[in-house]
Backbone as ProteinMPNN parsed JSONL, in Angstrom:
{"seq_chain_A": "XXXXXXXXXXXXXXXXXXXXXXXXXXXXXXXXXXXXXXXXXXXXXXXXXXXXXXXXXXXXXXXXXXXXXXXXXXXXXXXXXXXXXXXXXXXXXXXXXXXXXXXXXXXXXXXXXXXXXXXXXXXXXXXXXXXXXXXXXXXXXXXXXXXXXXXXXXXXXXXXXXXXXXXXXXXXXXXXXXXXXXXXXXXXXXXXXXXXXXXXXXXXXXXXXXXXXXXXXXXXXXX", "coords_chain_A": {"N_chain_A": [[-3.021, 16.144, 8.491], [-4.105, 12.492, 9.163], [-4.935, 11.053, 12.597], [-3.511, 8.127, 13.075], [-3.828, 4.901, 14.098], [-3.067, 2.558, 13.627], [0.38, 0.877, 12.05], [2.704, 0.398, 9.627], [5.15, -2.302, 9.745], [8.221, -1.79, 11.445], [9.97, -3.189, 10.17], [9.376, -2.935, 7.292], [8.638, -0.084, 6.97], [11.729, 0.59, 6.802], [12.662, -1.362, 4.562], [11.018, 0.217, 2.542], [12.131, 2.522, 2.699], [15.203, 1.471, 1.794], [14.16, 1.195, -0.671], [13.713, -1.082, -1.453], [11.154, -2.447, -1.604], [8.098, -3.314, -3.842], [6.638, -1.6, -6.515], [3.701, -1.58, -6.272], [3.831, -1.838, -3.431], [5.085, -0.093, -2.756], [3.515, 2.333, -3.373], [1.306, 2.129, -1.378], [2.673, 2.313, 1.308], [4.083, 4.942, 0.689], [1.487, 6.599, 0.096], [0.358, 6.141, 2.933], [2.336, 7.552, 4.025], [1.876, 10.222, 3.713], [-0.137, 10.562, 5.315], [0.206, 9.7, 7.711], [2.057, 11.459, 10.196], [3.798, 10.861, 12.236], [4.897, 8.132, 10.711], [6.501, 9.189, 8.748], [8.451, 10.88, 9.787], [9.321, 8.47, 10.942], [10.92, 7.123, 8.622], [11.877, 9.175, 7.403], [14.1, 9.154, 9.267], [15.031, 7.307, 8.989], [16.1, 7.266, 6.261], [18.145, 8.85, 6.673], [20.058, 7.619, 8.622], [20.786, 5.739, 6.619], [22.224, 7.117, 4.318], [24.326, 8.221, 6.106], [25.915, 5.763, 6.65], [26.506, 5.248, 4.036], [28.534, 7.158, 3.564], [30.142, 6.733, 5.259], [31.158, 4.578, 4.837], [33.185, 1.905, 3.651], [35.605, 2.369, 0.249], [35.22, 0.521, -2.289], [36.204, -1.051, -4.988], [34.703, -0.285, -8.486], [32.771, -2.313, -10.846], [33.233, -3.146, -13.795], [30.716, -2.839, -16.006], [29.348, -1.426, -13.951], [27.694, 1.357, -14.927], [26.293, 0.79, -16.468], [24.459, -1.409, -15.233], [23.371, 0.372, -12.944], [21.747, 2.387, -14.95], [19.82, 0.549, -16.051], [18.638, -0.335, -13.416], [17.591, 2.239, -12.726], [16.103, 3.195, -15.196], [14.124, 0.713, -14.933], [13.141, 1.055, -12.423], [11.58, 3.724, -12.424], [8.567, 4.438, -12.24], [8.267, 4.016, -9.512], [7.092, 5.281, -6.495], [8.057, 8.833, -5.097], [9.207, 9.847, -2.081], [7.273, 10.076, 0.803], [7.616, 13.12, 2.081], [8.723, 14.732, -0.391], [6.164, 13.888, -2.164], [4.174, 15.21, -0.434], [4.88, 18.115, -0.42], [4.336, 18.559, -2.802], [1.885, 18.365, -3.543], [0.135, 20.285, -1.827], [-1.223, 22.965, -2.314], [-3.529, 21.609, -3.143], [-6.694, 19.732, -3.014], [-7.559, 17.208, -0.445], [-7.412, 14.514, -0.467], [-5.876, 14.824, -3.091], [-3.396, 15.242, -2.177], [-2.074, 13.137, -1.785], [0.267, 10.343, -2.783], [-1.102, 8.466, -4.101], [-2.81, 9.836, -5.652], [-1.609, 10.135, -8.189], [-2.065, 8.372, -9.27], [-4.735, 7.942, -10.571], [-7.242, 8.838, -12.409], [-8.571, 11.592, -11.84], [-10.381, 11.991, -8.801], [-10.738, 9.836, -6.04], [-14.062, 9.28, -6.033], [-14.485, 9.678, -8.523], [-13.508, 7.235, -9.614], [-14.306, 4.117, -11.789], [-15.721, 1.755, -10.124], [-15.459, -1.968, -9.957], [-18.209, -4.81, -9.7], [-17.413, -7.34, -7.366], [-18.691, -8.76, -5.615], [-21.696, -9.346, -2.85], [-21.914, -6.35, -2.047], [-19.19, -5.468, -2.318], [-16.651, -4.118, -4.096], [-14.556, -3.168, -6.703], [-11.511, -1.621, -8.019], [-9.052, -1.803, -10.123], [-5.606, -0.801, -10.033], [-2.934, -0.059, -12.043], [0.339, -1.338, -11.311], [3.868, -2.725, -10.904], [4.309, -5.163, -9.65], [4.297, -8.596, -8.18], [2.382, -9.81, -9.47], [0.349, -8.749, -12.46], [-1.867, -6.413, -11.543], [-1.901, -6.4, -8.79], [-2.521, -3.907, -6.832], [-4.612, -2.358, -5.639], [-7.816, -0.669, -5.244], [-10.419, -1.232, -2.635], [-13.903, -1.402, -2.048], [-16.293, -1.448, 0.184], [-19.133, -2.432, 1.521], [-20.914, -0.411, 4.114], [-21.479, -3.153, 6.937], [-20.956, -4.979, 5.186], [-19.051, -7.829, 5.02], [-15.723, -9.263, 4.421], [-14.838, -12.608, 2.769], [-13.3, -14.96, 4.97], [-10.0, -14.953, 5.156], [-6.221, -15.864, 4.966], [-2.498, -14.814, 4.227], [0.018, -15.354, 2.119], [1.839, -13.977, 1.364], [2.421, -10.884, 2.075], [0.262, -8.652, 3.289], [-0.568, -5.172, 2.242], [-3.116, -2.726, 3.74], [-4.416, 0.145, 3.346], [-7.05, 2.082, 4.991], [-8.679, 4.474, 3.421], [-11.176, 5.901, 3.265], [-14.078, 5.915, 5.625], [-14.488, 2.817, 7.508], [-12.8, -0.341, 8.987], [-13.389, -3.295, 10.901], [-12.062, -6.159, 12.631], [-10.451, -9.299, 13.477], [-8.24, -8.215, 14.589], [-8.195, -5.755, 15.173], [-9.806, -2.178, 15.531], [-9.912, -0.623, 11.908], [-9.133, 2.913, 10.91], [-9.443, 5.723, 9.061], [-6.596, 6.541, 7.234], [-5.155, 4.582, 9.089], [-3.064, 1.776, 8.857], [-2.727, -1.511, 8.04], [-0.515, -4.165, 8.393], [-0.051, -7.173, 6.686], [0.792, -10.568, 7.357], [1.496, -14.479, 6.819], [1.099, -15.028, 9.352], [-1.064, -13.947, 9.908], [-5.019, -14.259, 10.119], [-7.618, -13.362, 9.173], [-10.615, -11.772, 9.154], [-12.175, -8.832, 7.778], [-14.942, -7.094, 8.382], [-16.856, -3.873, 7.179], [-17.915, -1.256, 9.003], [-20.053, 1.604, 10.258], [-21.121, 4.624, 8.983], [-20.797, 5.604, 6.03], [-19.181, 3.236, 2.632], [-16.369, 1.447, 3.638], [-13.159, 2.58, 2.028], [-10.677, 0.678, 0.773], [-7.191, 0.929, 0.065], [-4.953, -1.264, -1.333], [-2.189, -3.926, -1.384], [-0.612, -6.616, -2.469], [1.75, -9.286, -1.884], [1.469, -11.54, -2.967], [-0.57, -14.427, -3.821], [-3.651, -14.304, -1.443], [-5.129, -16.321, 1.189], [-8.059, -18.407, 1.151], [-10.028, -19.411, 3.474], [-12.233, -20.631, 2.971], [-15.003, -22.781, 0.936], [-16.196, -20.949, -0.654], [-14.727, -18.583, -1.062], [-12.297, -20.202, -1.585], [-13.276, -20.605, -4.827], [-13.722, -18.037, -5.899], [-11.544, -16.684, -5.958], [-10.502, -16.904, -8.61], [-11.48, -15.502, -10.353], [-11.889, -12.509, -8.976], [-8.933, -12.684, -8.399], [-7.443, -11.778, -6.3]], "CA_chain_A": [[-2.794, 14.51, 8.668], [-4.601, 12.039, 10.251], [-4.272, 10.353, 13.898], [-3.505, 6.622, 12.772], [-3.03, 4.237, 15.25], [-1.885, 1.411, 12.771], [1.149, 1.482, 11.105], [3.812, -0.072, 8.917], [5.937, -2.518, 10.64], [9.369, -1.408, 11.044], [10.942, -3.209, 8.735], [8.324, -2.256, 5.769], [10.075, 1.101, 7.02], [13.105, 0.302, 6.54], [12.661, -1.48, 3.343], [10.373, 1.404, 1.452], [13.198, 3.827, 3.223], [15.781, 1.629, 0.877], [13.967, 1.497, -2.335], [13.495, -2.569, -1.892], [9.246, -2.784, -1.935], [7.638, -3.08, -5.424], [6.348, -0.391, -6.679], [2.545, -1.855, -5.39], [3.532, -1.899, -2.214], [5.586, 1.156, -1.995], [2.469, 3.198, -3.531], [0.456, 1.799, -0.185], [3.28, 3.015, 2.087], [3.94, 6.631, 0.72], [0.647, 7.085, 0.806], [0.109, 6.329, 4.479], [3.333, 8.029, 4.875], [1.262, 11.371, 3.975], [-1.189, 10.786, 5.85], [0.92, 9.701, 8.999], [3.61, 12.506, 10.186], [4.882, 9.469, 13.09], [6.019, 7.271, 10.323], [7.195, 9.863, 7.651], [9.491, 11.039, 10.546], [10.642, 7.493, 10.778], [11.171, 6.944, 7.222], [13.366, 10.223, 7.372], [15.534, 8.996, 9.895], [15.964, 5.608, 7.902], [17.152, 7.822, 4.94], [19.29, 9.989, 7.048], [20.942, 7.002, 8.565], [21.176, 4.82, 5.374], [23.183, 8.116, 4.027], [25.521, 8.062, 7.103], [26.194, 4.636, 6.392], [26.597, 5.314, 2.945], [29.532, 8.283, 3.683], [31.255, 6.365, 6.001], [31.49, 2.684, 4.37], [34.555, 1.514, 3.071], [35.175, 2.464, -0.885], [35.454, -0.748, -3.126], [36.655, -0.963, -6.814], [33.176, -0.783, -9.374], [32.411, -3.491, -11.4], [33.22, -2.561, -15.387], [29.632, -2.527, -16.098], [28.409, -0.596, -13.476], [27.237, 2.272, -15.246], [25.167, 0.271, -17.452], [23.857, -1.799, -14.43], [22.644, 1.822, -12.828], [20.952, 2.765, -15.645], [18.746, -0.184, -16.215], [17.452, -0.225, -12.316], [16.575, 3.456, -13.059], [14.903, 2.224, -16.159], [12.89, -0.061, -14.062], [11.361, 1.852, -10.972], [11.204, 4.844, -13.281], [7.33, 4.718, -11.694], [8.222, 4.477, -8.253], [6.692, 6.905, -5.789], [8.512, 9.518, -4.297], [9.164, 9.528, -0.482], [6.094, 10.994, 0.944], [8.362, 14.251, 2.13], [8.179, 15.371, -1.48], [5.278, 14.413, -3.01], [3.297, 15.917, 0.069], [5.021, 19.356, -0.738], [4.098, 18.925, -4.33], [0.49, 18.878, -3.912], [0.105, 21.029, -1.321], [-2.254, 23.522, -2.543], [-4.69, 20.784, -3.864], [-7.941, 19.279, -2.117], [-6.318, 16.761, 0.663], [-6.933, 13.218, -1.563], [-5.531, 14.868, -4.411], [-2.354, 15.486, -2.207], [-1.545, 11.924, -2.088], [1.091, 9.602, -3.966], [-2.012, 7.6, -5.097], [-3.336, 10.569, -6.763], [-0.975, 10.002, -9.658], [-2.385, 6.97, -10.282], [-5.731, 8.009, -10.687], [-7.707, 9.807, -13.27], [-8.987, 12.491, -10.795], [-9.935, 11.153, -7.191], [-11.561, 8.592, -5.364], [-15.313, 9.94, -6.454], [-14.378, 9.262, -10.159], [-13.622, 5.524, -9.889], [-15.034, 3.412, -11.925], [-15.871, 0.103, -9.4], [-16.038, -3.145, -10.443], [-18.425, -5.277, -8.374], [-16.759, -8.672, -7.418], [-19.46, -10.129, -4.832], [-22.549, -8.455, -2.818], [-21.412, -5.19, -1.004], [-18.112, -5.4, -2.448], [-16.532, -3.583, -5.549], [-12.636, -3.084, -6.585], [-10.635, -0.695, -9.134], [-7.379, -2.522, -10.034], [-4.628, -0.165, -10.627], [-1.206, -0.397, -12.715], [1.52, -0.925, -10.808], [4.798, -3.36, -10.984], [4.295, -6.523, -8.326], [4.552, -9.758, -8.188], [1.685, -10.31, -11.224], [-0.221, -7.529, -12.451], [-3.36, -6.385, -10.572], [-2.18, -6.734, -7.031], [-2.54, -2.563, -6.469], [-6.058, -2.221, -6.279], [-9.162, 0.217, -4.153], [-11.444, -2.321, -2.53], [-15.061, -0.429, -1.514], [-16.652, -2.644, 1.038], [-20.168, -1.467, 1.893], [-21.653, -0.678, 5.751], [-21.929, -3.984, 6.967], [-20.697, -6.079, 4.349], [-17.97, -9.03, 5.637], [-15.142, -10.041, 3.825], [-14.481, -13.715, 3.281], [-12.212, -15.356, 5.83], [-8.768, -15.272, 4.664], [-4.707, -15.388, 5.39], [-2.156, -14.524, 3.495], [0.932, -16.26, 1.931], [2.724, -13.168, 1.646], [2.38, -9.414, 3.163], [-0.742, -7.828, 2.255], [-0.709, -4.01, 3.1], [-3.901, -2.305, 3.738], [-4.625, 1.33, 4.486], [-8.143, 2.996, 4.467], [-8.687, 5.836, 2.965], [-12.544, 6.339, 3.609], [-15.303, 4.453, 6.199], [-13.527, 1.815, 8.647], [-13.088, -1.99, 8.888], [-12.907, -4.014, 12.009], [-11.596, -7.669, 12.242], [-9.969, -10.16, 14.974], [-6.879, -7.637, 14.961], [-8.849, -4.433, 15.679], [-11.091, -1.304, 14.619], [-9.307, 0.596, 11.254], [-10.22, 3.868, 10.152], [-8.569, 6.816, 7.705], [-4.955, 6.722, 8.019], [-4.616, 3.428, 9.311], [-2.586, 0.418, 7.562], [-2.856, -3.324, 8.247], [0.676, -4.881, 7.672], [-0.111, -8.367, 7.828], [1.652, -11.516, 6.805], [1.083, -15.718, 6.955], [0.691, -15.336, 10.622], [-2.898, -13.465, 10.348], [-6.327, -14.913, 9.548], [-9.051, -12.133, 9.63], [-12.876, -11.609, 8.231], [-12.719, -7.902, 7.978], [-16.19, -6.018, 7.913], [-17.217, -2.721, 7.325], [-18.932, -0.508, 9.814], [-20.729, 2.895, 10.319], [-22.526, 5.157, 7.912], [-20.059, 5.169, 5.004], [-18.75, 2.687, 3.078], [-15.137, 1.619, 3.789], [-12.504, 2.412, 0.988], [-8.903, 0.754, 1.21], [-5.79, 0.924, -0.966], [-4.173, -2.634, -0.95], [-1.277, -4.495, -2.33], [0.208, -7.494, -1.857], [2.584, -9.641, -2.745], [1.214, -12.905, -2.956], [-2.223, -14.482, -3.658], [-4.378, -14.814, -0.756], [-5.358, -17.964, 0.966], [-9.13, -18.114, 1.373], [-10.625, -20.186, 3.992], [-13.702, -21.066, 2.591], [-14.602, -22.912, -0.462], [-16.874, -20.168, -2.026], [-13.629, -17.841, -1.4], [-11.734, -20.441, -3.651], [-13.817, -20.686, -6.366], [-13.926, -16.371, -6.583], [-10.256, -16.438, -6.186], [-10.148, -17.143, -9.728], [-12.514, -14.661, -10.882], [-11.138, -11.478, -8.319], [-7.826, -12.239, -8.252], [-6.566, -10.93, -4.81]], "C_chain_A": [[-3.334, 13.942, 9.898], [-4.188, 10.701, 11.406], [-4.492, 8.743, 13.756], [-2.981, 5.841, 13.887], [-2.799, 2.685, 14.95], [-1.215, 1.824, 12.253], [1.783, 0.525, 10.963], [4.769, -0.715, 9.732], [7.709, -1.828, 10.229], [10.025, -2.251, 9.972], [10.009, -3.033, 7.463], [8.665, -0.928, 5.788], [10.809, 1.083, 6.219], [13.146, -0.22, 5.31], [11.72, -0.535, 2.267], [11.555, 2.366, 1.833], [14.756, 3.601, 1.97], [15.695, 0.915, -0.3], [13.695, -0.493, -2.227], [11.824, -3.154, -1.874], [9.123, -2.363, -4.073], [7.124, -1.617, -5.367], [4.47, -0.269, -6.187], [2.442, -1.322, -3.836], [4.226, -0.341, -1.622], [4.613, 2.357, -2.214], [1.433, 3.274, -2.118], [0.854, 2.706, 0.644], [3.535, 4.234, 1.637], [2.285, 7.174, 0.959], [-0.061, 7.564, 2.329], [0.999, 6.656, 5.161], [2.882, 10.175, 4.66], [-0.109, 11.729, 4.621], [-0.894, 10.476, 7.635], [2.49, 10.312, 9.588], [4.528, 11.542, 11.128], [5.966, 8.793, 11.924], [6.893, 7.737, 8.887], [8.165, 10.767, 8.521], [10.45, 10.168, 10.753], [11.286, 6.906, 9.578], [12.32, 8.035, 6.837], [14.657, 10.066, 7.884], [15.958, 7.791, 9.616], [16.439, 5.958, 6.686], [18.157, 8.571, 5.456], [20.373, 8.863, 7.622], [21.531, 5.722, 7.56], [22.651, 5.955, 4.691], [24.358, 8.045, 4.992], [26.403, 7.111, 6.554], [26.772, 4.545, 5.111], [28.108, 6.214, 2.846], [30.454, 7.66, 4.341], [31.683, 4.592, 5.958], [32.786, 2.858, 3.375], [34.441, 1.664, 1.768], [35.639, 1.38, -1.685], [35.308, -0.504, -4.303], [34.768, -1.128, -7.48], [33.708, -1.666, -10.196], [32.808, -2.651, -13.121], [31.988, -2.014, -15.612], [28.582, -2.176, -15.297], [27.478, 0.456, -13.788], [26.107, 1.455, -15.755], [24.262, -0.566, -16.663], [22.629, -0.675, -13.762], [21.773, 2.107, -13.353], [19.777, 1.662, -15.727], [18.356, -0.523, -14.757], [17.047, 0.7, -12.468], [15.397, 3.378, -13.854], [13.561, 1.624, -15.374], [12.135, 0.617, -13.096], [11.246, 2.858, -11.453], [9.955, 5.151, -12.529], [7.322, 4.963, -10.383], [7.936, 5.481, -7.441], [7.78, 7.166, -5.071], [8.315, 9.404, -2.673], [7.904, 10.99, -0.301], [6.538, 12.626, 1.178], [8.59, 15.074, 1.162], [6.998, 15.459, -1.679], [4.031, 15.208, -2.004], [3.257, 17.415, -0.248], [4.264, 19.665, -2.204], [2.527, 19.385, -4.441], [-0.694, 19.618, -2.954], [-0.84, 21.609, -1.308], [-3.73, 22.918, -3.24], [-5.574, 20.303, -2.161], [-6.974, 17.933, -1.457], [-6.345, 15.623, -0.051], [-6.335, 13.448, -2.72], [-4.098, 15.079, -4.083], [-1.486, 14.116, -2.002], [-0.882, 11.155, -3.11], [-0.175, 8.765, -4.614], [-2.76, 8.124, -5.809], [-2.805, 10.58, -8.09], [-1.241, 9.074, -10.537], [-3.705, 6.662, -10.567], [-6.718, 9.093, -11.278], [-8.704, 10.622, -12.704], [-9.385, 11.94, -9.401], [-11.333, 10.475, -7.1], [-13.05, 8.584, -5.952], [-15.101, 9.563, -7.835], [-13.38, 8.107, -10.799], [-14.529, 4.808, -10.333], [-14.923, 1.821, -11.532], [-16.154, -0.743, -10.713], [-16.809, -4.138, -9.692], [-17.983, -7.132, -8.391], [-17.728, -9.594, -6.099], [-20.67, -8.753, -3.833], [-21.949, -7.524, -1.954], [-19.881, -4.877, -1.178], [-17.48, -5.176, -4.175], [-14.833, -3.342, -5.576], [-12.569, -2.502, -7.812], [-9.432, -1.422, -9.157], [-6.698, -1.113, -10.414], [-2.997, -0.611, -10.927], [-0.056, 0.06, -11.677], [2.206, -2.428, -11.04], [4.375, -3.582, -9.524], [4.853, -7.355, -8.577], [3.74, -10.364, -9.289], [0.946, -8.891, -11.758], [-1.892, -7.512, -11.756], [-3.003, -6.644, -8.831], [-1.902, -5.072, -6.35], [-4.247, -2.836, -6.623], [-6.531, -1.19, -5.218], [-10.279, -1.15, -4.233], [-12.632, -1.01, -1.795], [-16.168, -1.646, -1.069], [-18.152, -2.221, 1.926], [-20.496, -1.533, 3.595], [-22.158, -2.289, 5.817], [-21.795, -5.356, 6.551], [-18.974, -6.545, 5.076], [-16.972, -9.38, 4.8], [-14.722, -11.584, 3.91], [-13.402, -13.954, 3.76], [-10.889, -15.767, 5.119], [-7.18, -15.335, 5.627], [-4.206, -14.751, 4.142], [-0.767, -15.337, 3.11], [1.862, -15.51, 1.56], [2.685, -12.233, 2.335], [1.184, -8.992, 2.164], [-0.526, -6.069, 3.215], [-1.982, -3.359, 2.669], [-4.254, -0.867, 4.185], [-6.115, 2.153, 3.768], [-7.836, 4.474, 4.472], [-10.029, 6.482, 3.176], [-13.312, 5.271, 4.781], [-14.036, 4.306, 7.394], [-14.123, 0.226, 8.463], [-13.145, -2.273, 10.334], [-13.035, -5.553, 11.902], [-11.066, -8.339, 13.461], [-8.741, -9.291, 15.507], [-7.515, -5.875, 15.926], [-9.72, -3.555, 14.951], [-9.756, -0.648, 13.543], [-9.896, 1.392, 10.79], [-9.488, 5.014, 9.378], [-7.507, 6.865, 8.336], [-4.528, 5.268, 8.497], [-3.986, 2.439, 8.144], [-2.589, -0.474, 8.397], [-1.423, -3.737, 7.641], [0.512, -6.088, 8.279], [0.364, -9.307, 6.837], [1.038, -12.815, 7.053], [1.035, -16.103, 8.044], [-0.88, -15.086, 10.891], [-3.546, -14.077, 9.566], [-6.903, -13.361, 9.837], [-10.122, -12.337, 8.505], [-12.996, -9.837, 8.143], [-14.323, -7.184, 7.559], [-16.297, -4.632, 7.91], [-18.118, -2.031, 8.263], [-18.799, 0.971, 9.568], [-21.419, 3.163, 9.103], [-21.868, 5.24, 6.418], [-19.632, 4.31, 4.256], [-16.787, 2.409, 3.041], [-14.3, 1.154, 2.137], [-10.825, 2.15, 1.192], [-8.128, 0.222, -0.447], [-4.964, -0.3, -0.28], [-3.251, -3.19, -1.763], [-0.983, -5.458, -1.805], [1.213, -8.243, -2.395], [2.675, -11.232, -2.922], [-0.155, -13.141, -2.803], [-3.011, -14.881, -2.132], [-5.044, -15.794, -0.502], [-6.713, -17.795, 1.753], [-9.464, -19.424, 2.341], [-11.931, -21.204, 3.534], [-13.885, -21.646, 1.416], [-15.111, -21.695, -1.519], [-15.769, -19.016, -1.952], [-12.849, -18.617, -2.74], [-12.25, -20.395, -4.467], [-14.008, -19.609, -6.586], [-12.897, -16.539, -6.413], [-9.712, -16.176, -7.905], [-9.894, -15.622, -10.655], [-12.172, -12.891, -10.248], [-9.675, -11.249, -8.336], [-7.543, -11.8, -7.217], [-5.541, -11.869, -4.633]], "O_chain_A": [[-3.271, 14.344, 11.059], [-3.449, 9.738, 11.204], [-5.471, 8.171, 14.236], [-1.931, 6.06, 14.491], [-2.455, 1.819, 15.754], [-1.406, 2.93, 11.747], [1.745, -0.361, 11.817], [5.368, 0.026, 10.511], [8.193, -1.521, 9.139], [10.559, -1.767, 8.974], [10.733, -3.112, 6.471], [9.016, -0.44, 4.713], [10.702, 1.465, 5.054], [13.819, 0.532, 4.606], [11.89, -0.768, 1.07], [11.856, 3.091, 0.884], [15.343, 4.526, 1.409], [16.56, 0.259, -0.88], [13.473, -1.02, -3.317], [11.532, -4.314, -2.165], [9.65, -1.685, -4.955], [7.187, -0.771, -4.475], [3.966, 0.798, -5.837], [1.553, -0.722, -3.232], [4.02, 0.288, -0.585], [4.715, 3.329, -1.465], [0.858, 4.322, -1.825], [0.17, 3.679, 0.964], [3.043, 4.986, 2.478], [1.948, 7.982, 1.824], [-0.635, 8.572, 2.742], [1.067, 6.463, 6.375], [3.419, 11.106, 5.26], [-0.859, 12.7, 4.526], [-1.58, 10.904, 8.563], [3.616, 9.828, 9.47], [5.734, 11.404, 10.92], [7.196, 8.791, 11.962], [7.631, 7.045, 8.186], [8.789, 11.545, 7.798], [11.667, 10.343, 10.812], [12.255, 6.163, 9.733], [13.343, 7.84, 6.182], [15.762, 10.439, 7.49], [17.038, 7.287, 9.924], [17.115, 5.178, 6.016], [19.059, 8.958, 4.713], [21.531, 9.011, 7.233], [22.489, 4.982, 7.78], [23.821, 5.577, 4.638], [25.442, 7.764, 4.48], [27.479, 7.427, 6.047], [27.643, 3.681, 5.013], [28.841, 5.845, 1.928], [31.629, 7.94, 4.104], [32.241, 3.793, 6.71], [33.142, 3.755, 2.61], [33.336, 1.269, 1.397], [36.869, 1.412, -1.709], [34.394, 0.192, -4.744], [33.887, -1.861, -7.03], [34.92, -1.841, -10.318], [32.49, -1.475, -13.294], [31.899, -0.792, -15.491], [27.383, -2.361, -15.508], [26.487, 0.582, -13.069], [24.979, 1.616, -15.289], [23.145, -0.648, -17.174], [21.414, -0.757, -13.945], [20.738, 2.224, -12.697], [18.676, 2.094, -15.388], [17.388, -1.275, -14.866], [15.819, 0.618, -12.449], [14.208, 3.441, -13.54], [12.398, 2.023, -15.303], [10.918, 0.74, -12.956], [10.416, 3.407, -10.728], [10.053, 6.259, -12.002], [6.629, 5.86, -9.903], [8.48, 6.573, -7.611], [8.458, 6.317, -4.492], [7.317, 8.898, -2.161], [7.71, 12.092, -0.814], [5.893, 13.45, 0.53], [8.713, 16.25, 1.502], [6.409, 16.533, -1.561], [3.073, 15.745, -2.56], [2.204, 18.042, -0.367], [3.767, 20.726, -2.583], [2.035, 20.31, -5.087], [-1.912, 19.613, -3.13], [-1.681, 21.232, -0.491], [-4.684, 23.55, -3.692], [-5.317, 20.422, -0.964], [-5.851, 17.687, -1.898], [-5.22, 15.397, -0.495], [-6.164, 12.499, -3.485], [-3.314, 15.155, -5.029], [-0.257, 14.146, -2.079], [-1.317, 11.208, -4.261], [-0.044, 8.454, -5.798], [-3.451, 7.486, -6.603], [-3.465, 10.99, -9.045], [-0.993, 8.847, -11.721], [-4.056, 5.505, -10.799], [-6.953, 10.128, -10.654], [-9.844, 10.366, -13.092], [-8.46, 11.344, -8.849], [-12.413, 10.509, -7.69], [-13.212, 7.497, -6.507], [-16.055, 8.869, -8.186], [-12.771, 8.026, -11.865], [-15.556, 4.641, -9.676], [-14.367, 0.922, -12.165], [-16.675, -0.531, -11.808], [-16.104, -4.552, -8.772], [-18.244, -7.932, -9.29], [-17.512, -10.754, -5.748], [-20.551, -7.545, -4.034], [-21.392, -8.028, -0.979], [-19.307, -4.153, -0.365], [-17.77, -5.855, -5.161], [-14.081, -3.353, -4.602], [-13.409, -2.756, -8.676], [-8.828, -1.618, -8.103], [-7.345, -0.345, -11.126], [-2.188, -1.254, -10.257], [0.339, 1.171, -11.326], [1.443, -3.351, -11.324], [4.166, -2.796, -8.6], [5.922, -7.25, -9.178], [4.198, -11.267, -9.988], [1.262, -7.9, -11.099], [-2.731, -8.397, -11.588], [-3.772, -6.996, -7.936], [-1.117, -4.99, -5.405], [-4.868, -3.385, -7.533], [-5.732, -0.845, -4.348], [-10.757, -1.785, -5.173], [-12.277, 0.007, -1.2], [-16.699, -2.49, -1.791], [-18.036, -1.676, 3.024], [-20.34, -2.57, 4.24], [-22.998, -2.729, 5.033], [-22.179, -6.414, 7.05], [-18.072, -5.808, 5.473], [-17.521, -10.189, 4.052], [-14.27, -11.956, 4.993], [-12.405, -13.405, 3.293], [-10.783, -16.859, 4.561], [-7.086, -14.907, 6.778], [-4.9, -14.28, 3.241], [-0.444, -16.1, 4.02], [2.92, -16.094, 1.327], [2.927, -12.509, 3.51], [1.088, -8.967, 0.937], [-0.388, -5.894, 4.426], [-2.19, -3.295, 1.458], [-4.387, -0.678, 5.394], [-6.288, 2.615, 2.64], [-7.152, 5.265, 5.121], [-10.0, 7.709, 3.272], [-13.133, 4.053, 4.785], [-13.191, 5.046, 7.898], [-15.187, -0.25, 8.067], [-12.901, -1.294, 11.038], [-13.905, -6.124, 11.245], [-11.33, -7.791, 14.532], [-8.249, -9.511, 16.613], [-7.193, -5.271, 16.949], [-10.329, -3.924, 13.946], [-8.734, -0.223, 14.081], [-10.983, 1.188, 10.249], [-8.402, 4.474, 9.17], [-7.301, 7.112, 9.524], [-3.4, 4.903, 8.166], [-4.294, 2.354, 6.955], [-2.442, -0.202, 9.588], [-1.242, -3.623, 6.428], [0.669, -6.4, 9.459], [0.387, -9.018, 5.641], [-0.078, -12.671, 7.552], [0.935, -17.316, 8.229], [-1.661, -15.653, 11.656], [-3.116, -14.497, 8.491], [-6.526, -12.508, 10.64], [-10.258, -12.897, 7.417], [-14.11, -9.464, 8.511], [-14.622, -6.848, 6.413], [-15.691, -4.115, 8.849], [-19.286, -2.409, 8.177], [-17.893, 1.536, 8.956], [-22.062, 2.402, 8.381], [-22.643, 4.849, 5.545], [-19.131, 3.659, 5.173], [-16.055, 3.191, 2.435], [-14.486, 0.19, 1.394], [-9.973, 2.95, 1.578], [-8.398, -0.439, -1.449], [-4.484, -0.356, 0.852], [-3.419, -2.988, -2.966], [-1.002, -5.446, -0.574], [1.629, -7.853, -3.486], [3.68, -11.94, -2.993], [-0.904, -12.512, -2.056], [-2.784, -16.042, -1.788], [-5.632, -16.387, -1.406], [-6.708, -17.189, 2.825], [-9.117, -20.512, 1.883], [-12.282, -22.328, 3.892], [-13.087, -21.268, 0.558], [-14.72, -21.469, -2.664], [-15.857, -18.313, -2.959], [-12.698, -18.311, -3.923], [-11.519, -19.973, -5.363], [-14.612, -19.541, -7.657], [-12.847, -16.93, -7.579], [-8.789, -15.454, -8.284], [-8.984, -15.012, -11.215], [-12.22, -12.015, -11.112], [-9.137, -10.142, -8.308], [-7.131, -10.708, -7.607], [-4.707, -11.711, -3.742]]}, "name": "protein", "num_of_chains": 1, "seq": "XXXXXXXXXXXXXXXXXXXXXXXXXXXXXXXXXXXXXXXXXXXXXXXXXXXXXXXXXXXXXXXXXXXXXXXXXXXXXXXXXXXXXXXXXXXXXXXXXXXXXXXXXXXXXXXXXXXXXXXXXXXXXXXXXXXXXXXXXXXXXXXXXXXXXXXXXXXXXXXXXXXXXXXXXXXXXXXXXXXXXXXXXXXXXXXXXXXXXXXXXXXXXXXXXXXXXXXXXXXXXXX"}
């Protein structure tokens, strides 16, 4: 596991443990957990606490359609990523990147990804996952020295570093770090180092670009 310096907010980890995140954001958090022992332990504690609360809660009568409701929810969440404690063991004998929950969403490794250029020095690969709309889970590759357009967030943005590094107004982010941002943050990430920065990103609402160029490009990039 990598030594992460930036982690999800506790509220995000609690939502993950309770199954309240959509599939796109759950993939990002689960992949971080597979890389960060500290957060994996925290989620395990939250899950244990949730189990204890269920065991000690006062029983209430079940609705007549309770079984149908549970089965419908199970169908709707069939593709949600398993907790990292389960997925890491599943890939224990494979190469490091293939151990990650993300590997189930790729046809091979990151080296096999087909990138689509979206701006000079920036390319992306959209991953199919349930979110507030299609295309909210993606890999983004930023060439060293390339700076993204300044933007803030109408909702939540989870960005996990898989390779390379970037820096912004918040600090420096390297492999295993996760930026958990909301509408209070405005930033302009810039990749640095000797290799491209590859990030796994999920959003719960469209980004809000601060420049005219960003506003023009957004319908095509769909960030």
